[in-house]
C-alpha positions as CSV (number, residue, x, y, z in Angstrom):
1,M,112.5,121.5,73.3
2,T,115.8,122.1,75.1
3,F,117.1,120.1,78.1
4,K,120.2,119.7,80.2
5,H,122.3,116.6,79.4
6,I,123.9,115.3,82.6
7,T,126.6,112.6,82.5
8,S,128.3,112.9,85.9
9,R,127.2,111.1,89.0
10,D,128.8,113.9,91.0
11,N,126.1,116.3,89.7
12,V,124.1,117.8,92.6
13,L,120.7,117.2,91.0
14,F,121.4,113.6,90.3
15,K,122.5,113.1,93.9
16,Q,119.3,114.7,95.2
17,L,117.1,112.6,92.9
18,K,118.9,109.4,93.9
19,K,118.3,110.2,97.6
20,L,114.6,110.7,96.8
21,A,114.5,107.4,95.0
22,E,116.1,105.4,97.8
23,S,115.1,107.1,101.1
24,S,111.7,107.4,102.6
25,R,113.2,109.9,105.1
26,E,114.4,112.1,102.3
27,R,111.0,111.9,100.6
28,S,109.3,112.9,103.8
29,K,111.8,115.7,104.5
30,Q,111.5,117.2,101.0
31,N,107.9,116.3,100.5
32,Q,108.8,115.1,97.0
33,T,108.9,111.9,95.2
34,L,109.5,110.4,91.7
35,L,106.9,109.0,89.3
36,D,108.0,106.3,86.8
37,G,106.3,106.0,83.4
38,V,103.8,107.8,81.2
39,H,100.7,106.4,82.9
40,L,101.7,107.7,86.4
41,V,102.7,111.1,85.1
42,N,99.5,111.5,83.3
43,A,97.5,110.3,86.3
44,Y,99.2,113.0,88.4
45,I,98.6,115.7,85.8
46,D,94.9,114.8,85.7
47,Q,94.6,115.4,89.4
48,F,97.1,118.1,90.4
49,G,98.6,119.7,87.3
50,M,102.2,119.8,86.0
51,P,105.2,118.1,87.7
52,E,108.2,120.1,88.8
53,L,110.8,118.4,86.6
54,L,111.0,115.7,83.9
55,I,113.9,113.2,83.8
56,I,114.5,111.3,80.6
57,A,116.9,108.6,79.6
58,E,119.5,109.0,76.9
59,G,118.5,106.9,73.9
60,Q,115.4,105.2,75.4
61,S,112.5,107.3,74.2
62,S,109.4,105.7,72.8
63,N,106.6,107.4,70.8
64,E,104.5,107.5,74.1
65,V,107.3,109.2,76.0
66,N,108.0,111.6,73.1
67,G,104.4,112.5,73.0
68,L,104.3,113.3,76.8
69,I,107.5,115.3,76.5
70,Q,106.0,117.4,73.7
71,H,102.9,118.0,75.8
72,L,105.1,119.1,78.7
73,V,107.4,121.3,76.6
74,D,107.4,124.1,79.2
75,I,108.5,121.8,82.1
76,P,112.2,121.8,83.0
77,T,113.7,118.6,81.6
78,V,117.0,116.9,82.2
79,M,118.6,113.9,80.4
80,F,120.7,111.3,82.2
81,T,122.8,108.5,80.7
82,T,121.1,105.2,80.6
83,L,123.0,103.8,83.6
84,M,122.4,106.9,85.7
85,F,118.7,106.8,84.8
86,A,118.5,103.2,85.8
87,E,119.7,104.1,89.3
88,L,116.6,106.2,89.8
89,T,113.9,103.9,88.5
90,P,112.3,101.0,90.5
91,V,111.9,98.6,87.5
92,A,114.3,96.4,85.6
93,S,113.2,97.7,82.2
94,P,112.9,101.5,82.6
95,T,110.2,103.3,80.7
96,G,112.5,106.2,79.9
97,I,110.8,109.0,81.8
98,L,110.5,110.1,85.4
99,A,108.8,113.1,86.9
100,L,109.6,114.9,90.1
101,I,106.5,116.0,92.1
102,K,105.4,117.4,95.4
103,I,103.7,114.7,97.4
104,P,100.0,115.6,97.5
105,Q,97.8,115.6,100.6
106,L,94.2,114.6,100.2
107,D,91.7,115.4,103.0
108,V,89.9,112.6,104.7
109,P,86.1,113.0,104.4
110,E,84.3,114.0,107.6
111,A,83.0,110.8,109.4
112,P,84.1,108.3,106.6
113,D,82.0,105.2,106.5
114,F,84.4,102.9,104.6
115,V,88.0,102.8,105.6
116,L,91.0,100.4,105.5
117,M,93.6,100.2,108.2
118,L,96.9,98.5,107.4
119,E,99.4,97.3,110.0
120,D,103.1,96.8,109.1
121,I,102.7,96.0,105.4
122,Q,106.3,95.6,104.3
123,D,106.4,95.1,100.6
124,P,106.0,98.3,98.6
125,G,104.5,96.6,95.6
126,N,102.1,94.8,97.9
127,L,101.1,98.1,99.5
128,G,100.7,99.7,96.1
129,G,98.4,96.9,94.9
130,I,96.3,97.2,98.1
131,L,95.9,100.9,97.6
132,R,94.9,100.4,94.0
133,T,92.2,97.9,95.1
134,A,91.0,100.3,97.8
135,A,90.6,103.1,95.3
136,A,88.7,100.8,93.0
137,A,86.4,99.7,95.8
138,D,85.7,103.3,96.7
139,V,87.4,103.2,100.1
140,Q,87.3,106.7,101.6
141,A,90.6,106.6,103.5
142,V,93.5,104.3,104.3
143,Y,95.4,104.4,107.5
144,L,99.0,103.0,107.6
145,S,100.7,102.1,110.8
146,T,104.2,103.4,111.6
147,G,105.6,100.0,110.6
148,C,104.2,100.1,107.1
149,T,106.4,100.7,104.1
150,D,106.3,104.2,102.4
151,A,103.2,104.7,100.3
152,W,105.2,107.2,98.2
153,S,108.2,105.1,97.2
154,P,108.7,104.6,93.5
155,K,107.8,100.9,93.8
156,A,104.6,101.6,95.8
157,L,103.6,104.3,93.4
158,R,104.1,101.9,90.5
159,G,102.0,99.3,92.2
160,G,99.3,101.8,93.0
161,Q,99.0,103.0,89.4
162,G,97.6,106.3,90.4
163,A,95.7,105.2,93.5
164,Q,97.7,107.5,95.7
165,F,96.4,110.5,93.7
166,V,92.7,109.9,94.5
167,L,92.8,108.1,97.9
168,P,93.4,109.9,101.2
169,I,96.3,108.1,102.8
170,I,97.3,108.7,106.4
171,E,100.8,107.5,107.2
172,R,102.3,106.8,110.6
173,A,98.7,106.5,112.0
174,D,97.9,105.3,115.5
175,L,95.7,102.4,114.5
176,M,94.6,101.7,118.1
177,A,93.3,105.3,118.4
178,E,91.7,105.1,114.9
179,V,89.9,101.8,115.8
180,Q,88.6,103.4,119.0
181,Q,87.4,106.6,117.3
182,F,85.8,104.9,114.2
183,K,82.0,105.4,114.2
184,G,81.1,101.9,113.0
185,Q,82.2,98.3,113.0
186,T,85.9,97.4,112.9
187,L,86.6,94.1,111.3
188,A,90.0,92.4,111.8
189,T,91.0,89.6,109.5
190,A,92.1,86.5,111.4
191,M,92.2,82.8,110.9
192,D,89.7,82.2,113.8
193,G,87.2,84.8,112.8
194,E,83.6,84.5,111.7
195,S,82.9,84.1,108.0
196,L,83.2,87.4,106.0
197,Y,80.2,86.4,104.0
198,E,78.0,86.2,107.1
199,Q,78.6,89.8,108.1
200,S,76.4,92.7,107.3
201,L,78.7,95.3,105.7
202,T,76.1,98.0,104.8
203,E,76.8,100.0,108.0
204,P,80.0,102.1,108.4
205,T,82.9,99.6,108.2
206,A,86.6,99.6,108.8
207,F,88.7,96.6,107.7
208,L,92.0,95.8,109.5
209,I,94.6,93.9,107.5
210,G,97.9,92.9,109.0
211,N,101.5,92.1,108.1
212,E,102.1,89.7,105.2
213,G,103.6,87.1,107.5
214,A,102.6,87.8,111.1
215,G,99.1,89.1,110.5
216,L,97.5,91.6,112.9
217,S,99.0,92.3,116.3
218,T,97.2,90.9,119.4
219,T,96.3,94.4,120.6
220,L,94.5,95.3,117.4
221,L,92.7,91.9,117.2
222,Q,91.4,92.5,120.7
223,A,90.4,96.1,119.9
224,A,88.4,95.3,116.8
225,S,84.6,94.8,117.2
226,Q,84.7,91.5,115.2
227,K,87.3,89.1,113.8
228,V,86.5,87.8,110.3
229,H,88.0,85.2,108.0
230,I,87.6,84.4,104.3
231,P,86.4,80.8,103.9
232,M,88.8,78.6,101.9
233,S,89.0,75.0,100.8
234,G,91.7,74.1,103.3
235,K,94.4,73.4,100.6
236,V,96.2,76.5,101.7
237,E,96.5,78.1,105.1
238,S,96.1,81.8,104.3
239,L,95.9,84.3,101.5
240,N,98.3,87.1,100.5
241,A,97.5,90.3,102.3
242,A,96.6,92.1,99.1
243,T,94.3,89.3,98.0
244,A,92.6,89.2,101.4
245,A,92.1,93.0,101.3
246,A,90.6,92.8,97.8
247,I,88.1,90.2,98.8
248,C,87.0,92.0,101.9
249,L,86.8,95.4,100.3
250,F,84.8,94.3,97.3
251,E,82.4,92.2,99.4
252,R,81.6,95.4,101.2
253,A,81.3,97.3,97.9
254,R,79.0,94.5,96.7
255,Q,76.7,94.7,99.7
256,A,76.7,98.5,99.7
257,A,75.6,98.5,96.1
258,K,72.3,96.9,97.1
259,L,71.3,99.8,99.4
């Protein structure tokens, strides 16, 4: 295969890719993002077809990366120096391959009966992990408040491990409006709520999970039909937002499996 070898940071393409890697505004404007690693690239290909561009690192190819490159021999490919490539990747130990893609848009099912609403989740790895859990629990849609971190950032994508490609995600959502419109129970996680395990979750259910430190806003807590908590031993005060989401979502999945 042939590729263009780029060694200057003044290169126009490099500057464009660096903006995509660093700026959620740029990703939204261009409707593009970067995927890091063979697994994510393959997950995207399985759902949507070929990426627009491959970016490889000079002197960092592995057998896995070489195999993918050979599979995508017809896709335009550029090679950057090791240091330039490192500026585009979200990880300390780069995999050696990135892909430029169009951000896909998945349709929300009509009248979904299992959704997740996230308010002001700040950590992209945390958000990616929550989305990965939601996809595994068969959540039908995830709504993100305007204060949430970007679901399509390289770090969130790496945390999601392909979840963003199979899960409808609605960013900058008006969560208050979504709570009011949802045709079912809306359960907000809170320290003073009823036990999660005492709730019937076989009807249409929406879970509300709040910011890692502050939790849910008062307005959403009041708007929800029920506040719930996860019983704990008392040795710790609260759970990580991603852990709490996993427990809630899989309890619903467990109960629904009995239908």
